C-alpha positions as a Markdown table, in Angstrom:
| # | Residue | x | y | z |
|---|---|---|---|---|
| 1 | Met | 45.4 | 46.7 | 45.9 |
| 2 | Thr | 44.9 | 45.9 | 49.5 |
| 3 | Val | 42.1 | 45.7 | 52.1 |
| 4 | Asp | 43.0 | 46.7 | 55.7 |
| 5 | Gly | 46.7 | 46.6 | 54.7 |
| 6 | Arg | 46.5 | 43.1 | 53.3 |
| 7 | Arg | 46.7 | 42.1 | 49.6 |
| 8 | Val | 43.4 | 41.1 | 48.2 |
| 9 | Thr | 43.0 | 37.3 | 47.7 |
| 10 | Ile | 40.3 | 35.1 | 46.2 |
| 11 | Ala | 39.4 | 34.0 | 49.7 |
| 12 | Ala | 38.9 | 37.6 | 50.8 |
| 13 | Ile | 36.6 | 38.3 | 47.8 |
| 14 | Ala | 34.7 | 35.1 | 48.6 |
| 15 | Arg | 34.2 | 36.1 | 52.2 |
| 16 | Glu | 32.9 | 39.5 | 51.3 |
| 17 | Ala | 30.6 | 38.1 | 48.6 |
| 18 | Gly | 29.3 | 35.4 | 50.9 |
| 19 | Val | 30.3 | 32.6 | 48.4 |
| 20 | Ser | 32.9 | 29.8 | 48.3 |
| 21 | Val | 36.4 | 30.2 | 46.9 |
| 22 | Pro | 35.6 | 27.8 | 44.0 |
| 23 | Thr | 32.7 | 30.0 | 43.0 |
| 24 | Val | 35.0 | 33.1 | 42.8 |
| 25 | Ser | 37.5 | 30.9 | 40.8 |
| 26 | Arg | 34.7 | 29.9 | 38.4 |
| 27 | Val | 33.8 | 33.6 | 37.8 |
| 28 | Leu | 37.4 | 34.4 | 37.2 |
| 29 | Asn | 37.7 | 31.6 | 34.6 |
| 30 | Gly | 34.5 | 32.7 | 32.8 |
| 31 | Arg | 32.6 | 29.5 | 33.7 |
| 32 | Thr | 28.9 | 29.5 | 33.0 |
| 33 | Asp | 27.9 | 27.4 | 36.1 |
| 34 | Val | 27.4 | 30.5 | 38.3 |
| 35 | Ser | 24.1 | 32.3 | 38.8 |
| 36 | Pro | 23.9 | 35.8 | 37.1 |
| 37 | Gln | 23.3 | 37.5 | 40.5 |
| 38 | Thr | 26.3 | 35.8 | 42.1 |
| 39 | Arg | 28.5 | 36.5 | 39.1 |
| 40 | Glu | 27.5 | 40.2 | 39.1 |
| 41 | Arg | 28.3 | 40.5 | 42.9 |
| 42 | Val | 31.7 | 38.8 | 42.5 |
| 43 | Glu | 32.7 | 40.8 | 39.5 |
| 44 | Glu | 31.6 | 44.0 | 41.2 |
| 45 | Leu | 33.9 | 43.2 | 44.2 |
| 46 | Leu | 36.8 | 42.1 | 41.9 |
| 47 | Ser | 36.5 | 45.5 | 40.1 |
| 48 | Gln | 36.1 | 47.4 | 43.3 |
| 49 | His | 39.3 | 45.9 | 44.9 |
| 50 | Gly | 41.2 | 45.9 | 41.6 |
| 51 | Tyr | 41.9 | 42.2 | 41.9 |
| 52 | Arg | 44.2 | 40.8 | 39.2 |
| 53 | Arg | 45.0 | 37.1 | 38.9 |
| 54 | Arg | 48.7 | 36.8 | 38.1 |
| 55 | Ala | 49.6 | 34.1 | 35.7 |
| 56 | Ser | 52.0 | 31.6 | 37.2 |
| 57 | Arg | 54.2 | 31.6 | 34.2 |
| 58 | Gln | 54.9 | 35.3 | 34.5 |
| 59 | Arg | 58.4 | 36.2 | 35.6 |
| 60 | Pro | 59.3 | 39.4 | 37.5 |
| 61 | Gly | 60.2 | 42.3 | 35.2 |
| 62 | Arg | 58.5 | 41.2 | 32.0 |
| 63 | Ala | 55.0 | 41.0 | 30.6 |
| 64 | Ala | 53.4 | 37.7 | 29.8 |
| 65 | Leu | 50.2 | 38.7 | 27.9 |
| 66 | Ile | 49.2 | 41.7 | 25.7 |
| 67 | Asp | 45.6 | 42.4 | 24.6 |
| 68 | Leu | 45.0 | 43.8 | 21.1 |
| 69 | Val | 41.5 | 45.3 | 20.8 |
| 70 | Phe | 39.7 | 46.4 | 17.6 |
| 71 | Asn | 36.3 | 47.8 | 17.2 |
| 72 | Asp | 35.8 | 45.3 | 14.3 |
| 73 | Leu | 37.9 | 42.8 | 12.5 |
| 74 | Asp | 36.4 | 43.3 | 9.0 |
| 75 | Ser | 39.2 | 45.0 | 7.2 |
| 76 | Pro | 42.5 | 43.6 | 5.8 |
| 77 | Trp | 44.5 | 46.3 | 7.4 |
| 78 | Ala | 43.7 | 44.7 | 10.8 |
| 79 | Val | 45.7 | 41.7 | 9.7 |
| 80 | Glu | 48.7 | 43.9 | 9.0 |
| 81 | Leu | 48.6 | 45.5 | 12.5 |
| 82 | Ile | 48.2 | 42.0 | 14.1 |
| 83 | Arg | 51.3 | 40.9 | 12.2 |
| 84 | Gly | 53.3 | 43.8 | 13.6 |
| 85 | Val | 52.2 | 43.2 | 17.1 |
| 86 | Glu | 52.7 | 39.5 | 17.0 |
| 87 | Asp | 56.2 | 39.8 | 15.5 |
| 88 | Val | 57.3 | 41.7 | 18.6 |
| 89 | Thr | 55.3 | 39.7 | 21.3 |
| 90 | His | 56.4 | 36.4 | 19.8 |
| 91 | Ala | 60.1 | 37.4 | 19.9 |
| 92 | Ser | 59.6 | 38.5 | 23.5 |
| 93 | Gly | 57.9 | 35.3 | 24.6 |
| 94 | Val | 54.7 | 37.1 | 25.3 |
| 95 | Gly | 51.2 | 36.0 | 24.3 |
| 96 | Thr | 48.8 | 38.1 | 22.3 |
| 97 | Val | 45.0 | 38.1 | 22.7 |
| 98 | Val | 43.0 | 39.7 | 19.8 |
| 99 | Ser | 39.5 | 40.9 | 20.5 |
| 100 | Ala | 36.7 | 42.9 | 18.7 |
| 101 | Val | 34.3 | 44.8 | 20.9 |
| 102 | His | 32.0 | 45.8 | 18.0 |
| 103 | Arg | 31.4 | 49.3 | 19.5 |
| 104 | Arg | 28.8 | 47.9 | 21.9 |
| 105 | Thr | 28.7 | 48.6 | 25.6 |
| 106 | Thr | 27.9 | 45.0 | 26.4 |
| 107 | Ser | 30.9 | 43.7 | 24.4 |
| 108 | Thr | 33.2 | 46.2 | 26.2 |
| 109 | Arg | 31.9 | 45.1 | 29.6 |
| 110 | Gln | 32.4 | 41.4 | 28.7 |
| 111 | Trp | 35.9 | 42.2 | 27.4 |
| 112 | Leu | 36.8 | 43.9 | 30.7 |
| 113 | Gln | 35.6 | 40.9 | 32.7 |
| 114 | Asn | 37.7 | 38.6 | 30.5 |
| 115 | Leu | 40.7 | 41.0 | 30.9 |
| 116 | Arg | 40.5 | 40.8 | 34.7 |
| 117 | Ala | 40.3 | 37.0 | 34.5 |
| 118 | Arg | 43.4 | 36.6 | 32.4 |
| 119 | Ala | 45.5 | 39.3 | 34.1 |
| 120 | Ser | 46.7 | 41.0 | 31.0 |
| 121 | Asp | 49.9 | 43.1 | 31.3 |
| 122 | Gly | 49.1 | 45.7 | 28.6 |
| 123 | Val | 46.3 | 46.7 | 26.2 |
| 124 | Ile | 46.6 | 48.1 | 22.6 |
| 125 | Phe | 43.4 | 49.7 | 21.3 |
| 126 | Val | 43.0 | 50.3 | 17.6 |
| 127 | Thr | 41.0 | 53.3 | 16.1 |
| 128 | Ser | 39.3 | 53.8 | 19.5 |
| 129 | Asp | 38.9 | 56.4 | 22.2 |
| 130 | Val | 39.9 | 55.2 | 25.7 |
| 131 | Thr | 36.6 | 56.1 | 27.3 |
| 132 | Gly | 36.3 | 57.3 | 30.8 |
| 133 | Pro | 35.0 | 54.1 | 32.5 |
| 134 | Val | 37.4 | 51.9 | 30.6 |
| 135 | His | 40.4 | 54.2 | 31.3 |
| 136 | Thr | 39.4 | 54.4 | 34.9 |
| 137 | Glu | 39.2 | 50.6 | 35.2 |
| 138 | Leu | 42.5 | 50.0 | 33.5 |
| 139 | Gln | 44.1 | 52.5 | 35.7 |
| 140 | Arg | 42.6 | 50.7 | 38.7 |
| 141 | Leu | 44.1 | 47.5 | 37.5 |
| 142 | Ser | 47.5 | 49.1 | 36.7 |
| 143 | Ile | 47.4 | 47.9 | 33.1 |
| 144 | Pro | 49.3 | 50.1 | 30.7 |
| 145 | Val | 47.5 | 51.3 | 27.5 |
| 146 | Val | 48.6 | 52.2 | 24.0 |
| 147 | Val | 46.3 | 53.5 | 21.2 |
| 148 | Val | 46.9 | 53.0 | 17.5 |
| 149 | Asp | 45.2 | 55.6 | 15.3 |
| 150 | Pro | 43.1 | 57.2 | 18.1 |
| 151 | Ala | 39.6 | 58.1 | 17.1 |
| 152 | Gly | 39.4 | 61.4 | 18.9 |
| 153 | Gly | 41.5 | 63.4 | 21.3 |
| 154 | Ala | 44.3 | 61.7 | 23.1 |
| 155 | Val | 44.2 | 60.9 | 26.8 |
| 156 | Ala | 47.1 | 62.7 | 28.6 |
| 157 | Asp | 48.8 | 59.6 | 30.0 |
| 158 | Val | 48.1 | 57.2 | 27.0 |
| 159 | Pro | 50.7 | 56.9 | 24.3 |
| 160 | Thr | 49.4 | 56.9 | 20.7 |
| 161 | Ile | 50.9 | 55.5 | 17.5 |
| 162 | Gly | 49.8 | 56.8 | 14.1 |
| 163 | Ala | 50.9 | 57.8 | 10.6 |
| 164 | Thr | 51.3 | 61.1 | 8.8 |
| 165 | Asn | 47.8 | 61.0 | 7.4 |
| 166 | Trp | 47.7 | 64.7 | 6.4 |
| 167 | Ala | 50.9 | 64.4 | 4.4 |
| 168 | Gly | 49.6 | 61.2 | 2.8 |
| 169 | Gly | 46.4 | 62.7 | 1.8 |
| 170 | Arg | 48.2 | 65.7 | 0.3 |
| 171 | Ser | 50.8 | 63.5 | -1.6 |
| 172 | Ala | 48.0 | 61.4 | -3.1 |
| 173 | Thr | 46.1 | 64.5 | -4.4 |
| 174 | Glu | 49.3 | 66.2 | -5.5 |
| 175 | His | 50.1 | 63.2 | -7.6 |
| 176 | Leu | 46.8 | 63.4 | -9.4 |
| 177 | Val | 47.2 | 67.2 | -9.9 |
| 178 | Ser | 50.6 | 66.6 | -11.4 |
| 179 | Leu | 49.0 | 64.3 | -14.0 |
| 180 | Gly | 46.7 | 67.2 | -15.1 |
| 181 | His | 43.6 | 66.2 | -13.2 |
| 182 | Arg | 41.5 | 69.0 | -11.7 |
| 183 | Arg | 38.2 | 67.2 | -11.1 |
| 184 | Ile | 39.4 | 65.0 | -8.3 |
| 185 | Gly | 36.9 | 63.1 | -6.2 |
| 186 | Leu | 37.5 | 62.0 | -2.6 |
| 187 | Ile | 35.9 | 59.0 | -0.9 |
| 188 | Ser | 36.6 | 59.8 | 2.7 |
| 189 | Gly | 36.7 | 57.6 | 5.8 |
| 190 | Pro | 34.5 | 57.7 | 8.9 |
| 191 | Lys | 34.1 | 61.2 | 10.2 |
| 192 | Glu | 34.8 | 60.3 | 13.8 |
| 193 | Leu | 38.3 | 59.1 | 13.1 |
| 194 | Leu | 41.2 | 61.6 | 13.3 |
| 195 | Cys | 43.0 | 59.8 | 10.4 |
| 196 | Ser | 40.0 | 60.3 | 8.1 |
| 197 | Arg | 39.8 | 64.0 | 8.9 |
| 198 | Ala | 43.6 | 64.4 | 8.4 |
| 199 | Arg | 43.5 | 62.7 | 4.9 |
| 200 | Leu | 40.6 | 65.0 | 4.0 |
| 201 | Asp | 42.5 | 68.0 | 5.1 |
| 202 | Gly | 45.6 | 66.9 | 3.1 |
| 203 | Tyr | 43.4 | 66.6 | 0.0 |
| 204 | Arg | 42.0 | 70.1 | 0.5 |
| 205 | Ala | 45.5 | 71.5 | 1.1 |
| 206 | Ala | 46.9 | 70.0 | -2.1 |
| 207 | Leu | 44.0 | 71.4 | -4.2 |
| 208 | Asp | 44.4 | 74.8 | -2.5 |
| 209 | Ala | 48.1 | 74.8 | -3.2 |
| 210 | Ala | 47.4 | 74.1 | -6.9 |
| 211 | Gly | 44.8 | 76.9 | -7.1 |
| 212 | Val | 42.0 | 74.4 | -7.6 |
| 213 | Ala | 38.7 | 75.3 | -5.7 |
| 214 | Val | 37.3 | 72.4 | -3.7 |
| 215 | Asp | 34.0 | 71.3 | -5.1 |
| 216 | Glu | 32.1 | 69.8 | -2.1 |
| 217 | Arg | 30.0 | 67.6 | -4.5 |
| 218 | Leu | 33.3 | 65.7 | -5.2 |
| 219 | Val | 33.6 | 64.7 | -1.5 |
| 220 | Val | 31.6 | 61.7 | -0.5 |
| 221 | Gln | 31.4 | 59.7 | 2.7 |
| 222 | Gly | 32.8 | 56.2 | 3.1 |
| 223 | Asp | 33.7 | 53.8 | 5.9 |
| 224 | Phe | 37.0 | 52.3 | 4.6 |
| 225 | Leu | 35.2 | 49.1 | 3.3 |
| 226 | His | 34.6 | 47.9 | -0.3 |
| 227 | Glu | 30.9 | 48.6 | -0.4 |
| 228 | Ser | 31.3 | 52.2 | 0.5 |
| 229 | Gly | 34.0 | 52.6 | -2.1 |
| 230 | Tyr | 31.7 | 51.2 | -4.7 |
| 231 | Ala | 28.8 | 53.4 | -3.6 |
| 232 | Gly | 30.9 | 56.5 | -3.3 |
| 233 | Cys | 32.4 | 56.1 | -6.8 |
| 234 | Ser | 29.0 | 55.4 | -8.3 |
| 235 | Thr | 27.7 | 58.7 | -6.7 |
| 236 | Leu | 30.7 | 60.6 | -8.1 |
| 237 | Leu | 30.3 | 59.1 | -11.6 |
| 238 | Asp | 26.6 | 60.0 | -11.6 |
| 239 | Leu | 27.4 | 63.8 | -11.4 |
| 240 | Pro | 26.8 | 65.9 | -14.5 |
| 241 | Asp | 30.5 | 66.8 | -14.5 |
| 242 | Pro | 32.1 | 63.6 | -12.9 |
| 243 | Pro | 35.7 | 63.5 | -11.7 |
| 244 | Thr | 38.5 | 62.3 | -13.9 |
| 245 | Ala | 40.3 | 60.9 | -10.9 |
| 246 | Ile | 39.4 | 59.6 | -7.4 |
| 247 | Phe | 41.4 | 59.5 | -4.2 |
| 248 | Ala | 39.9 | 56.8 | -1.9 |
| 249 | Ser | 41.0 | 57.0 | 1.7 |
| 250 | Ser | 41.6 | 53.3 | 1.9 |
| 251 | Asp | 42.7 | 50.6 | -0.5 |
| 252 | Thr | 39.6 | 48.6 | 0.1 |
| 253 | Met | 37.4 | 51.6 | -1.0 |
| 254 | Ala | 39.7 | 52.1 | -4.0 |
| 255 | Leu | 39.0 | 48.5 | -5.1 |
| 256 | Gly | 35.3 | 49.1 | -4.6 |
| 257 | Ala | 35.7 | 52.1 | -6.9 |
| 258 | Tyr | 37.4 | 49.8 | -9.5 |
| 259 | Glu | 34.3 | 47.7 | -9.5 |
| 260 | Ala | 31.9 | 50.7 | -9.9 |
| 261 | Ala | 34.0 | 51.9 | -12.9 |
| 262 | Arg | 34.1 | 48.4 | -14.4 |
| 263 | Arg | 30.4 | 48.0 | -14.3 |
| 264 | Arg | 30.0 | 51.3 | -16.3 |
| 265 | Gly | 32.4 | 50.1 | -19.0 |
| 266 | Met | 35.1 | 52.4 | -17.8 |
| 267 | Arg | 38.8 | 51.4 | -17.7 |
| 268 | Val | 41.3 | 52.3 | -14.9 |
| 269 | Pro | 43.4 | 54.4 | -15.6 |
| 270 | Asp | 42.3 | 55.2 | -19.2 |
| 271 | Asp | 38.9 | 56.6 | -18.2 |
| 272 | Leu | 39.4 | 57.1 | -14.5 |
| 273 | Ser | 42.6 | 57.4 | -12.3 |
| 274 | Val | 42.4 | 55.9 | -8.8 |
| 275 | Val | 44.6 | 56.3 | -5.8 |
| 276 | Gly | 44.2 | 54.4 | -2.5 |
| 277 | Phe | 45.6 | 54.6 | 1.0 |
| 278 | Asp | 47.3 | 51.8 | 3.1 |
| 279 | Asp | 49.3 | 49.8 | 0.5 |
| 280 | Leu | 47.7 | 46.5 | 1.6 |
| 281 | Pro | 49.2 | 43.4 | 0.0 |
| 282 | Glu | 46.2 | 43.0 | -2.3 |
| 283 | Ser | 46.8 | 46.5 | -3.8 |
| 284 | Arg | 49.8 | 45.3 | -5.8 |
| 285 | Trp | 47.9 | 42.3 | -7.1 |
| 286 | Ser | 44.8 | 44.2 | -8.2 |
| 287 | Ser | 44.2 | 44.8 | -11.9 |
| 288 | Pro | 45.7 | 47.3 | -12.6 |
| 289 | Pro | 48.1 | 47.4 | -9.6 |
| 290 | Leu | 46.9 | 50.2 | -7.4 |
| 291 | Thr | 48.7 | 53.5 | -6.9 |
| 292 | Thr | 48.4 | 54.1 | -3.1 |
| 293 | Val | 49.9 | 55.8 | -0.1 |
| 294 | Arg | 51.8 | 53.4 | 2.0 |
| 295 | Gln | 50.8 | 53.4 | 5.6 |
| 296 | Pro | 53.4 | 51.5 | 7.7 |
| 297 | Leu | 50.8 | 49.3 | 9.4 |
| 298 | Val | 53.1 | 46.4 | 10.4 |
| 299 | Glu | 55.6 | 48.9 | 11.8 |
| 300 | Met | 52.8 | 50.7 | 13.7 |
| 301 | Gly | 51.7 | 47.5 | 15.3 |
| 302 | Ala | 55.3 | 46.6 | 16.2 |
| 303 | Leu | 55.9 | 50.0 | 17.8 |
| 304 | Ala | 52.7 | 49.8 | 19.7 |
| 305 | Ala | 53.7 | 46.4 | 21.1 |
| 306 | Arg | 57.2 | 47.5 | 22.0 |
| 307 | Thr | 55.7 | 50.6 | 23.8 |
| 308 | Ala | 53.2 | 48.4 | 25.7 |
| 309 | Leu | 56.0 | 46.0 | 26.8 |
| 310 | Arg | 58.2 | 48.8 | 27.9 |
| 311 | Met | 55.4 | 50.3 | 30.0 |
| 312 | Ala | 54.7 | 46.9 | 31.5 |
| 313 | Arg | 58.3 | 46.7 | 32.6 |
| 314 | Gly | 57.9 | 50.1 | 34.2 |
| 315 | Glu | 60.1 | 52.0 | 31.7 |
| 316 | Ala | 59.4 | 55.6 | 30.9 |
| 317 | Ile | 58.0 | 56.6 | 27.4 |
| 318 | Glu | 59.8 | 59.7 | 26.1 |
| 319 | Met | 57.5 | 60.3 | 23.1 |
| 320 | Pro | 53.8 | 59.9 | 24.0 |
| 321 | Arg | 52.7 | 60.7 | 20.4 |
| 322 | Val | 54.5 | 59.1 | 17.4 |
| 323 | Glu | 53.6 | 59.4 | 13.7 |
| 324 | Leu | 55.3 | 57.2 | 11.3 |
| 325 | Ala | 55.9 | 58.5 | 7.8 |
| 326 | Thr | 53.6 | 57.6 | 4.8 |
| 327 | Glu | 54.9 | 57.2 | 1.3 |
| 328 | Leu | 53.3 | 57.5 | -2.1 |
| 329 | Val | 53.7 | 54.3 | -4.1 |
| 330 | Val | 53.0 | 54.8 | -7.8 |
| 331 | Arg | 51.7 | 51.9 | -9.8 |
| 332 | Asp | 49.4 | 51.5 | -12.8 |
| 333 | Ser | 46.1 | 52.9 | -11.7 |
| 334 | Thr | 46.9 | 56.5 | -12.4 |
| 335 | Ala | 47.7 | 58.2 | -15.8 |
| 336 | Ala | 47.9 | 61.7 | -17.3 |
| 337 | Leu | 44.6 | 63.3 | -18.1 |
| 338 | Ala | 43.8 | 62.6 | -21.7 |
């Protein structure tokens, strides 16, 4: 970005803001010894002119820093995605900054301020929409963006990485149908996420293909976390005609369902078959080991990182939307209907 044909410098920003160069530097470095009014004025000018501080260690033709941004860091699957991203960035000599914006506007604003200060060369968002203001700002800064498991509709120029969630939801339900189950409960994920809706649609498709009518009372809302799995399973087991099997849209919710069944004196899979989704490391060590749909989380993170690095180098992306295959992993939490 230039002003009057010249590249924007800290000195130019300082002159326009009516402050000293060290003051602008303190704002860029996130220092607290700047008045709120001055900080706001300087940050406004930095944003307006698209100023990016380039790290001295960066060499031409390669990225030096990638941002990985979650809404929250309260699920084990986040660790798997981080592993995949870090495997690629570490091998490329690139740093990774992990952030959680907690779905709050103030957190997003602060994150953008920090992003400008550290001159990141790419951003990977997880289960998010790239909202208008954020997308506009990242375009202004010429920072490439990749989204893993987009929440809503894709932005035209933003590559997305996902998994075959519909196929995974269908295979989980088909497995339970093949075991003789017809009363199959579903603990779904957050409604706003595309992956949740796709798994629900796969569940419905499997039941329809088997000639089993969907009982809406058997579909309960969850949020991918243990507590909602426990609550959802409890709700289903309280029905006059409870399910004989449950498909939970995440492994953590499936383990919450385990606990709900245990507290009622029920055994998995003797009294209740359970299938999860993700294949987190803990699923194979649960008791009994969890039948689940493997979502290639590490591979998804790695592909997102490779895509961001390619974009940072100015390379073209041939496939803006990629879905990696899911796979049913049968363990000991499912059994034939007695």
